C-alpha positions as CSV (number, residue, x, y, z in Angstrom):
1,X,19.8,48.4,-13.2
2,X,23.6,48.0,-13.2
3,X,24.0,46.6,-16.7
4,X,25.3,48.7,-19.5
5,X,24.1,46.2,-22.1
6,X,21.8,43.1,-22.3
7,X,22.8,40.8,-25.1
8,X,20.2,38.3,-26.4
9,X,20.9,35.1,-28.2
10,X,18.3,34.7,-31.0
11,X,17.3,31.1,-31.6
12,X,15.5,29.7,-28.5
13,X,15.7,33.0,-26.6
14,X,13.9,35.6,-28.9
15,X,12.2,33.2,-31.3
16,X,11.0,29.6,-30.6
17,X,12.9,28.2,-33.5
18,X,15.1,25.5,-31.9
19,X,12.2,23.0,-31.6
20,X,11.3,23.3,-35.3
21,X,15.0,23.2,-36.4
22,X,16.1,20.1,-34.4
23,X,13.0,18.1,-35.4
24,X,13.8,18.6,-39.1
25,X,17.6,18.0,-38.7
26,X,17.2,14.8,-36.6
27,X,14.6,13.3,-39.0
28,X,16.5,14.2,-42.2
29,X,19.9,13.0,-40.9
30,X,18.4,9.7,-39.8
31,X,16.7,9.3,-43.2
32,X,20.0,10.0,-45.0
33,X,22.0,7.4,-43.0
34,X,23.1,9.0,-39.7
35,X,20.7,7.8,-37.0
36,X,20.6,10.7,-34.5
37,X,18.0,11.8,-32.0
38,X,16.6,15.3,-31.2
39,X,18.3,15.1,-27.8
40,X,21.7,14.4,-29.4
41,X,21.3,17.3,-31.8
42,X,20.6,19.6,-28.9
43,X,23.6,18.3,-26.9
44,X,26.0,18.4,-29.8
45,X,25.0,21.4,-32.0
46,X,22.5,23.8,-30.5
47,X,24.2,27.1,-29.9
48,X,27.2,26.3,-32.1
49,X,27.9,27.3,-35.7
50,X,26.5,25.7,-38.8
51,X,30.0,25.2,-40.1
52,X,30.8,23.0,-37.1
53,X,27.6,21.0,-37.5
54,X,28.2,20.4,-41.3
55,X,31.8,19.3,-40.6
56,X,30.5,16.7,-38.2
57,X,27.8,15.6,-40.7
58,X,30.4,15.2,-43.4
59,X,32.3,12.7,-41.2
60,X,29.2,10.5,-41.2
61,X,27.7,11.1,-44.6
62,X,30.5,12.4,-46.8
63,X,30.7,15.7,-48.7
64,X,28.0,15.1,-51.4
65,X,25.3,14.1,-49.0
66,X,26.3,16.8,-46.6
67,X,25.8,19.4,-49.3
68,X,22.4,17.8,-50.0
69,X,21.5,17.9,-46.3
70,X,22.5,21.5,-46.0
71,X,20.3,22.6,-48.9
72,X,17.2,20.4,-48.2
73,X,17.2,21.1,-44.4
74,X,17.7,24.8,-44.9
75,X,14.7,25.0,-47.3
76,X,12.5,22.9,-45.0
77,X,13.4,24.8,-41.9
78,X,12.8,28.2,-43.6
79,X,9.4,27.0,-44.7
80,X,8.6,25.9,-41.2
81,X,9.6,29.3,-39.8
82,X,7.4,31.2,-42.3
83,X,4.4,29.0,-41.4
84,X,4.8,28.4,-37.6
85,X,7.5,30.4,-35.9
86,X,6.5,32.5,-32.9
87,X,8.4,34.7,-30.5
88,X,9.4,33.2,-27.2
89,X,6.5,33.9,-24.7
90,X,7.1,37.1,-22.8
91,X,10.2,38.2,-24.6
92,X,8.7,41.2,-26.3
93,X,7.4,42.6,-23.1
94,X,10.8,42.1,-21.5
95,X,12.7,43.9,-24.2
96,X,10.2,46.8,-24.2
97,X,10.6,47.1,-20.4
98,X,14.4,47.2,-20.8
99,X,14.2,49.9,-23.4
100,X,11.7,51.9,-21.3
101,X,14.3,51.8,-18.5
102,X,17.0,53.0,-20.8
103,X,19.0,49.8,-20.9
104,X,20.6,49.1,-24.3
105,X,20.0,45.7,-25.9
106,X,21.4,43.8,-28.9
107,X,21.4,40.4,-30.5
108,X,24.5,38.1,-30.8
109,X,23.7,34.8,-32.5
110,X,25.6,32.0,-34.1
111,X,23.1,32.2,-36.9
112,X,23.6,34.2,-40.1
113,X,22.2,37.6,-40.7
114,X,20.0,36.1,-43.4
115,X,18.5,33.7,-41.0
116,X,17.9,36.4,-38.4
117,X,16.3,38.6,-40.9
118,X,13.8,35.8,-41.5
119,X,13.2,34.7,-37.9
120,X,13.1,38.2,-36.4
121,X,11.2,39.4,-39.4
122,X,8.3,36.9,-39.3
123,X,7.9,37.3,-35.6
124,X,7.9,41.1,-35.7
125,X,10.9,41.5,-33.4
126,X,13.3,43.0,-35.9
127,X,12.3,46.7,-35.2
128,X,13.3,46.2,-31.6
129,X,17.0,45.5,-32.6
130,X,17.5,47.3,-35.9
131,X,21.2,48.1,-36.4
132,X,22.2,46.1,-33.3
133,X,22.4,42.5,-34.6
134,X,25.6,40.6,-34.6
135,X,26.3,37.2,-36.2
136,X,28.9,34.6,-35.6
137,X,30.0,35.1,-39.2
138,X,31.6,38.4,-38.0
139,X,34.2,36.7,-35.8
140,X,37.0,34.2,-36.2
141,X,35.7,31.8,-33.5
142,X,32.1,31.0,-32.7
143,X,30.5,29.9,-29.4
144,X,31.7,28.5,-27.0
145,X,34.5,31.0,-27.6
146,X,33.8,34.5,-26.3
147,X,34.6,36.3,-29.5
148,X,31.0,37.1,-30.6
149,X,29.9,38.5,-27.2
150,X,33.1,40.6,-26.9
151,X,32.6,41.9,-30.4
152,X,29.0,42.9,-29.6
153,X,30.1,44.6,-26.3
154,X,32.9,46.5,-28.0
155,X,30.7,47.7,-30.8
156,X,28.1,48.8,-28.4
157,X,30.6,50.6,-26.2
158,X,29.9,48.4,-23.1
159,X,32.3,47.0,-20.5
160,X,32.0,43.1,-20.7
161,X,31.9,42.9,-16.9
162,X,28.7,45.0,-17.0
163,X,27.0,43.0,-19.7
164,X,24.3,40.4,-19.2
165,X,23.8,37.6,-21.7
166,X,20.5,35.8,-22.2
167,X,21.2,32.3,-23.5
168,X,19.5,28.9,-23.9
169,X,22.4,26.7,-24.9
170,X,25.5,25.1,-23.3
171,X,27.8,26.6,-25.9
172,X,26.3,30.1,-25.5
173,X,26.5,30.0,-21.8
174,X,30.2,28.9,-21.9
175,X,30.9,31.8,-24.3
176,X,29.2,34.4,-22.1
177,X,31.2,33.2,-19.0
178,X,34.4,33.2,-21.0
179,X,33.7,36.8,-22.0
180,X,33.5,37.7,-18.3
181,X,29.8,38.5,-18.6
182,X,26.8,37.5,-16.4
183,X,24.9,34.7,-18.1
184,X,21.2,34.1,-17.5
185,X,20.1,30.7,-18.9
186,X,16.5,30.3,-20.2
187,X,15.4,27.0,-18.8
188,X,12.2,26.9,-20.8
189,X,13.9,25.8,-24.0
190,X,15.4,22.5,-25.1
191,X,18.6,22.4,-23.0
192,X,18.1,21.0,-19.5
193,X,18.3,23.5,-16.7
194,X,21.0,21.5,-15.0
195,X,23.2,21.6,-18.1
196,X,22.9,25.4,-18.3
197,X,23.8,25.8,-14.7
198,X,26.8,23.5,-15.1
199,X,27.9,25.8,-18.0
200,X,27.9,28.8,-15.6
201,X,24.4,30.3,-16.2
202,X,22.0,31.5,-13.7
203,X,18.9,29.6,-14.8
204,X,15.4,31.1,-15.0
205,X,12.2,29.5,-16.1
206,X,10.0,32.3,-17.7
207,X,10.9,35.5,-19.5
208,X,8.7,37.3,-17.0
209,X,11.1,36.3,-14.2
210,X,14.1,37.9,-15.9
211,X,13.3,41.6,-15.4
212,X,13.5,41.0,-11.6
213,X,16.8,39.0,-11.9
214,X,18.4,41.7,-14.1
215,X,17.4,44.4,-11.5
């Protein structure tokens, strides 16, 4: 395998959290006065930073209601994660195969370290990435800018050209391409495969397909 490093996004790639998250966000924003669908949430915000989303919410609801939305949605989403969150099918086997082949891996997500501690913790994936988890809070510009992926590669001592990124969002795919990395887009999530391909990703349908593609 020619890659020096395989970088995994977290939400929607390692853990099946996006479905739970966008359902809560779309319902709560609509109830608070900004009618918005799950599809619009996916298109506008999945893969981006929470700061960007909250800035957009504030334009529609104002600062007070935005603070309320942030607090209430975070609590409800966290409760849903603790009760129902699962790893993405086949991802544990893929990671273990990469490690067995001597291929380094890490996580680079727009989410906070606190969020990843919860999601990777409840799904049992945290031990697979201990000490190799990078958050968008560590860089000046989040996805679709390449900063986070370049930060992860530099810290891990890998050449960006020899890094593979596993993404499920438009913003994340654009960030990987901008970083000069090979992007594989997981088409089994919420973002349509055609949108991932248009953002520069090589689309795959199942995690079990990816080991062959990486080779």
